[in-house]
N, C-alpha and C positions, 0 to 999 in steps of 0.2 A: 301288713300281709307280705309285702315284698321282702322285708327283712327276715321274716320267719322262713320264707321260701329259700332265700339264699343260705340261711343257716342250715336248713335241712339238706341242701345240696352239698355244702362243704362238709357237714358231719358225715354224710354217706360216703363221700370221696375219701375222707381221712380213715374212716372205718374200713373201707375197701383196701387201702394201702396197708393198714395194720395187719389185716388178715392175710392178704396175698403175699406180702413181703415177710411174713412170719415173725412179726415183732413179738418178743417174749412177753407173755401176760401171766404165765404160771409155770410151775415146775411139777411135772407128773412123771413118775418112773414108767417107761415103756420097756419093751424087751431089749435089754442091753443098751438102752438109750434113755436120756432124759428129755422128754417132750416138753417144749415150752410154748407151743402155738397150736391152735385148732387143726391146721393142716398137717402138722406132724402127728398128732393123735389119730386123725383119720387115715393118713397114709400108712401108719404102722398097723392099724387094724385091717385095712383093706388088703395089705400085703399078704395077710394070712389066708385070704380067700383066693383059691387058685383060679377062679373064673374071672377075676379082675385083671385086665391086661396090664402089663408093666408100663406100656407107653402112656397109659392114662395116669398112673402114679407119677411118672416122670414129668408130665405136663403139669400136674398139680403142685409138685414141689420145686419146679425149676426156678420160678421168680425168687422164692426164698433162698434157694441154693446160690443164686447169683449175688444176693445181698450178703450172705454169709461169706462167700469168697472175697467180696469187696472189703468186708470188715477185717477179715484175716490179712489181706494184702496191706491194709492201712496200718494194722497193728504191728506187722512184721516188717513193714517198709519195703516190701518187694513189689514186683510188677503184678498187675491184676490179670488173672487168667480165668476165663469163663469156665465153669464146671463142664467136664466131658459128659456127653450124653450117655455113653456106655457104662460109665462108673458113677452115674449121678446118684443112684440109690445107696451106694456105699457110704455116702456122707452121713446117712441116717441109720447106718448098720443094717440095712435091708438087703443083705446078700446071702442069707441062709436059705437052704432048700425050702420050697413051698409045698413039699409033700405033707400029707395028712399026718404021717408018723413023726415027722420032724417038727411040725408046727405045734406049739402049745399056746393056746389062747386063754389068757387069764382075764376074764371079764367079771370083776367083782361088781356089786350093785352100784357103787359110786362111779365106777368106770362106765357103766352103761349110760348113766345120766350124763356124764361128761362127754361120752362119745356122741350121743345124739345132740348135745348142745354144741359140740364142735361142728357137726354136720350142718345144723341149722345156721351156725355162724357163717360158714362158707357160702351157703345158699343166700342168706340175707345180705352178705357183703356184695355178692354179684348182682343181686336184684335191686337193692335199695336205690342205687344211683339212677335207675331207669323207672322204677315203680316203687314209691315209698310204701313201706309196710312195717309190721311189728315183729317180723321174724328175727331181726338182729337183736332187738331188746329181749325177746323171749329166750334166745339162745344164750345171751350173756347171763341172764338170771338163772338159767339151767346149769351153766358152767359154775357160777358162783355157788349155787346150792350143792352141787356135787363135790366141790373142793372143800367147802365148809363142813359138809357131812363127813368127808374122809378125814378132815383134820380133827374132828371131835371124837371119832371112833377109829383111832389108828390101830392098824394091825401090822404084822410083820410083812404081809404080802403087799400092803399099800405102799410101804416105803415112805420116802419124804415127799409129802404133797403140800404145796404151799402156793399162795397166790402172790403176784407181784403188783406193784403200784399201777403199772400200765393196764391191769385188768379193770381198775376203776375208771381209767381214762376211756377204755373201750366201752364200758357200760354207759358213760355219759354220752359218748358219740352215738351209741345205738339209740339212746333216748331221744337225742335231738334229730336223728335221722327219720323219725316219724313225721308224716306230713301234718304238722301242727296247724298250719294256716287253714287247711281244708276243714279240720276239726273245729277250729275256732269259727270259721265261716258258717258251718252247719249249726253251731250253738247260737250264733247271733241271729240267723234266719229263724230258728225255732223260737227265740225270745221275742223277735219282732213280728211274728205271725199274729195277725189279729184274731181275736177270739170271735166265734160266731155269736150274733146278737139274736137272742130269743125273745119273742114277744108272747106273753101269756094273755090269752083271750078269756075273758070271764064269760061263763055260761049264763044266758038270760033265763 
């Protein structure tokens, strides 16, 4: 039981790191950008909604932007510089006007599934370390379904849609983030529960 509990905690923590740090798990064309993580997909779509404040989007993408800057500094051999708050969204090409006339939202059926899967992945990653649930697993299955559906029915609007090996890793982590020890405990209690003893009385 204790081993399963520790496994669930570690899986939830690693899944949270993968989502928040924007570890690439797929490649999906967004508006003038290739989204590789659930946060990038959600941020790209929410940017087209004028009612969503920009500070919320910046808070959402900031941890991943720091990781991207660190990777670039390591590859180029330069000094690490934290991303500037004012120009943070420019890293994701989110600097175009948010007017209704300028914004063109292209939500094909597979992108609707992918978008809601990405939203659930973020929610599940934030909630699972504190309250184990099945949201993360359901989100990964929804993302996997959306990408596979888009791969089999390719159109010019879909562009290049493909999954990466890390998507399977995220799927495994989401599976182990479920509170399996509690499920096993309930199963054992149900199996060990004594059956009621019935006595049949014969009528005289």
